C-alpha positions as CSV (number, residue, x, y, z in Angstrom):
1,M,52.5,1.8,-27.9
2,A,51.2,-1.5,-26.4
3,S,49.1,0.5,-23.9
4,R,47.0,2.3,-26.5
5,P,44.3,-0.5,-27.0
6,A,43.9,-0.6,-23.2
7,N,43.5,3.2,-23.1
8,R,41.0,3.1,-25.8
9,Y,39.1,0.4,-24.0
10,L,39.1,2.4,-20.7
11,A,38.0,5.5,-22.5
12,A,35.1,3.6,-24.1
13,M,34.1,2.2,-20.7
14,N,34.1,5.7,-19.1
15,A,32.2,7.4,-21.9
16,P,28.6,8.5,-21.2
17,A,26.1,5.9,-22.3
18,A,24.3,6.9,-25.5
19,V,20.7,8.1,-24.8
20,P,18.2,6.5,-27.2
21,P,15.8,8.8,-29.0
22,K,12.3,9.2,-27.7
23,Q,9.6,7.3,-29.6
24,R,7.1,9.1,-31.8
25,K,3.7,9.2,-30.3
26,P,0.6,8.2,-32.3
27,D,-1.9,10.8,-33.1
28,W,-4.4,9.6,-30.5
29,I,-2.2,10.6,-27.6
30,R,-0.9,13.9,-28.7
31,V,-2.0,16.9,-26.7
32,K,-1.7,20.7,-27.1
33,A,0.8,22.7,-25.0
34,P,-0.8,24.5,-22.1
35,V,-1.3,28.2,-22.8
36,S,-4.6,29.2,-21.3
37,E,-5.0,31.9,-18.6
38,G,-6.6,29.4,-16.4
39,Y,-3.5,27.2,-16.6
40,H,-1.2,30.1,-15.6
41,K,-3.5,31.1,-12.7
42,T,-3.4,27.6,-11.3
43,R,0.4,27.5,-11.7
44,R,0.9,30.8,-9.9
45,L,-1.4,29.7,-7.0
46,M,0.6,26.5,-6.5
47,R,3.9,28.4,-6.5
48,D,2.6,31.1,-4.1
49,L,1.5,28.4,-1.7
50,N,4.8,26.4,-2.1
51,L,2.8,23.3,-3.2
52,A,4.1,20.6,-5.6
53,T,1.7,19.0,-8.0
54,V,2.0,15.5,-9.6
55,C,0.7,17.1,-12.7
56,E,4.0,18.9,-13.2
57,E,6.4,16.5,-11.5
58,A,5.1,13.4,-13.4
59,A,4.8,15.3,-16.7
60,C,1.1,14.5,-17.1
61,P,-0.1,15.0,-20.6
62,N,-3.5,16.3,-19.4
63,I,-2.1,19.2,-17.4
64,G,-3.3,21.8,-19.9
65,E,-6.9,20.6,-19.9
66,C,-7.1,20.0,-16.1
67,W,-5.4,23.3,-15.0
68,T,-7.5,25.3,-17.4
69,K,-10.5,23.9,-15.5
70,K,-8.7,24.7,-12.1
71,H,-8.2,21.0,-11.4
72,A,-4.8,20.2,-9.9
73,T,-3.6,17.1,-8.0
74,V,-1.6,18.3,-5.1
75,M,1.5,16.3,-4.2
76,I,2.3,16.5,-0.5
77,L,5.5,15.6,1.5
78,G,7.7,17.5,-0.9
79,D,8.8,16.9,-4.5
80,T,11.6,14.4,-3.9
81,C,10.9,10.6,-3.7
82,T,13.0,8.0,-1.8
83,R,12.4,5.5,-4.6
84,A,13.4,5.4,-8.3
85,C,10.6,3.6,-10.3
86,A,11.5,3.1,-13.9
87,F,8.3,4.7,-15.1
88,C,8.1,7.8,-12.9
89,N,9.4,11.3,-13.7
90,V,9.4,12.5,-10.0
91,K,13.0,13.2,-8.9
92,T,14.7,10.8,-6.5
93,G,17.0,11.7,-3.6
94,M,17.0,12.7,0.0
95,P,13.8,14.7,0.7
96,R,13.6,17.8,2.7
97,A,11.9,18.0,6.1
98,V,8.1,17.8,6.1
99,D,6.5,21.3,5.8
100,P,4.2,21.9,8.8
101,L,2.3,24.5,6.8
102,E,1.5,22.2,3.9
103,P,-1.9,20.9,5.2
104,E,-3.3,24.5,5.6
105,H,-1.8,25.5,2.2
106,V,-3.6,22.6,0.5
107,A,-6.9,23.7,2.1
108,V,-6.3,27.3,0.9
109,A,-5.6,26.1,-2.6
110,A,-8.9,24.1,-2.5
111,A,-10.8,27.1,-1.4
112,E,-9.1,29.5,-3.9
113,L,-9.8,27.1,-6.8
114,G,-13.4,26.4,-5.6
115,L,-12.9,22.7,-5.7
116,E,-15.8,20.4,-5.2
117,H,-13.4,17.4,-5.3
118,I,-9.7,17.3,-4.6
119,V,-7.1,14.7,-5.2
120,V,-4.1,14.6,-2.8
121,T,-1.1,12.3,-3.5
122,S,2.5,12.2,-2.3
123,V,6.0,11.0,-3.0
124,D,7.2,7.9,-1.3
125,R,8.8,8.8,2.1
126,D,10.5,5.7,3.3
127,D,12.6,7.9,5.5
128,L,9.7,8.8,7.8
129,P,8.7,6.5,10.7
130,D,5.1,6.4,9.4
131,G,5.8,6.8,5.7
132,G,4.1,10.2,5.7
133,A,0.7,8.9,6.8
134,S,0.3,11.6,9.5
135,Q,0.7,14.3,6.9
136,F,-2.2,12.8,4.9
137,V,-4.3,12.9,8.1
138,K,-3.4,16.5,8.7
139,V,-4.3,17.5,5.1
140,I,-7.7,15.7,5.3
141,Q,-8.4,17.4,8.6
142,A,-7.4,20.8,7.2
143,L,-9.7,20.3,4.2
144,R,-12.6,19.3,6.4
145,R,-12.2,22.4,8.6
146,N,-11.7,24.9,5.7
147,T,-13.7,23.5,2.8
148,P,-16.2,21.0,4.3
149,G,-18.1,20.7,1.0
150,T,-15.1,19.4,-0.8
151,T,-14.9,15.7,-1.3
152,I,-11.5,14.2,-0.7
153,E,-9.6,11.6,-2.8
154,I,-6.2,10.4,-1.6
155,L,-3.7,8.6,-3.7
156,T,-1.1,7.1,-1.3
157,P,2.1,5.2,-1.6
158,D,2.3,1.6,-0.2
159,F,3.7,2.7,3.2
160,R,6.2,-0.2,2.9
161,N,6.4,-2.2,6.2
162,K,4.1,0.4,7.9
163,S,0.9,-0.1,5.9
164,E,-1.4,-1.4,8.7
165,A,-1.0,1.5,11.1
166,A,-0.9,4.0,8.2
167,V,-4.1,2.8,6.7
168,E,-5.9,2.8,10.1
169,A,-4.9,6.4,10.7
170,I,-5.9,7.6,7.3
171,I,-9.3,5.8,7.4
172,E,-10.1,7.4,10.7
173,A,-9.5,10.8,9.1
174,G,-12.3,9.9,6.6
175,P,-11.4,10.4,3.0
176,D,-14.1,9.8,0.4
177,V,-11.9,7.8,-2.0
178,Y,-8.8,5.8,-1.2
179,N,-6.6,5.3,-4.3
180,H,-3.4,3.3,-4.5
181,N,-2.1,2.3,-7.9
182,L,-0.8,-1.2,-8.7
183,E,0.8,0.3,-11.8
184,T,1.6,-2.9,-13.7
185,V,1.4,-6.6,-13.8
186,P,3.3,-8.7,-11.1
187,R,5.9,-10.0,-13.6
188,L,7.1,-6.5,-14.4
189,Y,7.5,-5.3,-10.8
190,P,11.3,-6.1,-10.5
191,T,12.1,-3.8,-13.4
192,I,9.3,-1.3,-13.4
193,R,8.4,-0.9,-9.7
194,P,11.4,-2.5,-7.9
195,G,10.8,-0.8,-4.5
196,A,7.3,-2.2,-4.1
197,R,5.6,-5.5,-3.9
198,Y,2.4,-6.3,-5.9
199,Y,0.7,-8.4,-3.3
200,A,1.5,-5.9,-0.5
201,S,-0.3,-3.2,-2.6
202,L,-3.3,-5.5,-3.1
203,R,-3.4,-6.2,0.7
204,L,-3.4,-2.5,1.4
205,L,-6.4,-1.9,-0.7
206,E,-8.2,-4.9,0.6
207,S,-7.5,-3.7,4.2
208,V,-9.1,-0.3,3.4
209,K,-12.3,-2.0,2.0
210,R,-12.4,-4.4,4.9
211,K,-12.0,-1.7,7.6
212,A,-14.1,1.0,5.9
213,P,-16.5,-0.5,3.3
214,H,-18.1,2.9,2.8
215,I,-14.9,4.4,1.4
216,F,-14.6,4.0,-2.3
217,T,-11.4,2.2,-3.3
218,K,-9.6,2.8,-6.6
219,S,-6.5,1.6,-8.4
220,G,-4.8,2.1,-11.7
221,V,-2.5,0.3,-14.1
222,M,-0.4,1.4,-17.1
223,V,-0.3,-0.6,-20.3
224,G,2.3,-0.5,-23.0
225,L,5.2,-1.7,-20.8
226,G,5.3,-5.2,-22.2
227,E,2.5,-6.8,-20.3
228,Q,0.4,-9.6,-21.8
229,R,-3.4,-9.3,-22.2
230,L,-4.2,-12.2,-20.0
231,E,-1.9,-10.8,-17.3
232,V,-4.0,-7.6,-17.3
233,H,-7.1,-9.7,-17.0
234,Q,-5.6,-11.4,-13.9
235,V,-4.8,-8.0,-12.4
236,M,-8.5,-7.2,-12.8
237,D,-9.5,-10.4,-11.0
238,D,-7.0,-9.7,-8.2
239,M,-8.5,-6.2,-7.8
240,R,-12.0,-7.5,-7.7
241,S,-11.0,-10.1,-5.1
242,A,-9.6,-7.1,-3.0
243,G,-13.0,-5.3,-3.3
244,I,-11.7,-2.4,-5.5
245,D,-14.5,-0.3,-6.8
246,F,-12.8,1.8,-9.5
247,L,-10.2,0.8,-12.1
248,T,-8.3,3.3,-14.2
249,M,-6.2,2.3,-17.2
250,G,-3.9,4.5,-19.3
251,Q,-1.1,4.3,-21.8
252,Y,2.4,4.4,-20.3
253,L,4.4,7.3,-21.8
254,Q,8.2,7.4,-21.5
255,P,9.0,10.7,-19.6
256,T,12.7,10.8,-20.6
257,P,14.9,8.5,-22.8
258,R,16.4,7.2,-19.5
259,H,13.1,5.7,-18.3
260,A,11.6,2.4,-19.3
261,K,10.8,2.4,-22.9
262,V,7.3,2.1,-24.4
263,E,6.9,-1.5,-25.7
264,E,3.6,-0.8,-27.3
265,F,1.2,2.1,-28.0
266,V,-2.1,0.4,-27.2
267,T,-4.9,1.5,-29.5
268,P,-8.2,3.1,-28.4
269,K,-10.0,0.0,-29.6
270,A,-7.9,-2.2,-27.4
271,F,-8.6,0.1,-24.4
272,D,-12.4,-0.2,-25.2
273,A,-12.0,-4.0,-25.1
274,Y,-10.2,-3.9,-21.7
275,A,-12.9,-1.6,-20.3
276,A,-15.7,-4.0,-21.5
277,I,-14.0,-6.9,-19.8
278,A,-13.4,-4.9,-16.6
279,R,-17.1,-3.9,-16.4
280,A,-18.1,-7.5,-16.9
281,K,-15.9,-8.4,-13.9
282,G,-18.0,-6.2,-11.7
283,F,-16.1,-2.9,-11.1
284,L,-18.4,-0.1,-10.0
285,L,-16.6,2.2,-12.5
286,V,-14.0,1.8,-15.2
287,A,-12.0,4.6,-17.0
288,A,-9.8,3.2,-19.7
289,S,-8.3,5.3,-22.6
290,P,-4.8,6.2,-23.8
291,L,-4.8,9.5,-21.8
292,T,-6.6,8.2,-18.7
293,R,-4.6,9.0,-15.5
294,S,-5.5,8.3,-11.8
295,S,-6.9,11.8,-11.2
296,Y,-8.1,12.6,-14.7
297,H,-11.8,13.8,-14.4
298,A,-11.7,12.5,-10.8
299,G,-14.5,14.8,-9.6
300,D,-16.9,13.7,-12.4
301,D,-15.9,10.1,-11.8
302,F,-16.7,10.4,-8.0
303,K,-20.2,11.5,-8.8
304,K,-20.5,8.5,-11.2
305,M,-19.3,6.1,-8.5
306,Q,-21.9,7.5,-6.1
307,A,-24.7,7.0,-8.6
308,A,-23.4,3.5,-9.4
309,R,-23.4,2.5,-5.8
310,V,-27.0,3.8,-5.3
311,A,-28.1,1.8,-8.4
312,Q,-26.3,-1.2,-7.1
313,L,-28.0,-1.0,-3.7
314,E,-31.3,-0.6,-5.3
315,R,-30.8,-3.7,-7.5
316,S,-29.8,-5.7,-4.4
317,N,-32.7,-4.5,-2.4
318,G,-35.3,-4.8,-5.2
């Protein structure tokens, strides 16, 4: 009889942890389920070409709108990440071998969709000697061969401990936009982005701008994770010091109950205030709203960046 309390204690220790319920989203970030024919055509094309998309893997709320317009963000190097960030819905594990046909398949998808602008991202591949940089190079080269009129935006990982050689190789391939997201404020990195280092990500973007000033640089942050307003302002200053042209800001949304919880649903008015401050700090372009994501309206934003740069040069010369 004396062993029963211990048995109950052990049973409690071994029981599955209770999963907290997902939080109710405010009206301003609710979206309709994707049902259009354009959405289904885009999905079929990606499956036929054995391509992953960050739209699906990261559970992006804009997938219905973007895929209806035949805008998809291709995720290369497979669908399995070697890291486990607390905000990200992409699965973690041991990735498969790199697909040698993937670069040509990305180019075929761009041609089939008639893309004027394509965004190519990837999972983290810490298992590869170059972090996967050579696959980005091959994708850029395939796009230049097959769809030379398509402008190319890449959203890369940080290439931990390999960033200098990786950046040099990718720059030489010549993307039009180099994006790498800081994601959150430095204080939250240990819990939200534990596999990365804030200042290493900043240095990567600074290196791109220093080595290739003509390439637009871009970075994004999520809000609603418990950051303070002044911390976000400091991130903006750090980005400007690194020469980043384009800032994107969006609401963090908890993909599953096991991910980091939403600490705050930031209002559209607060996003407008952040955007006004960012513009005053000198970014070439700012996109800030609850549903803003790195590649949301990326083609339109690329044209806006081009126009903003021309206007900036005209002001400096006039």
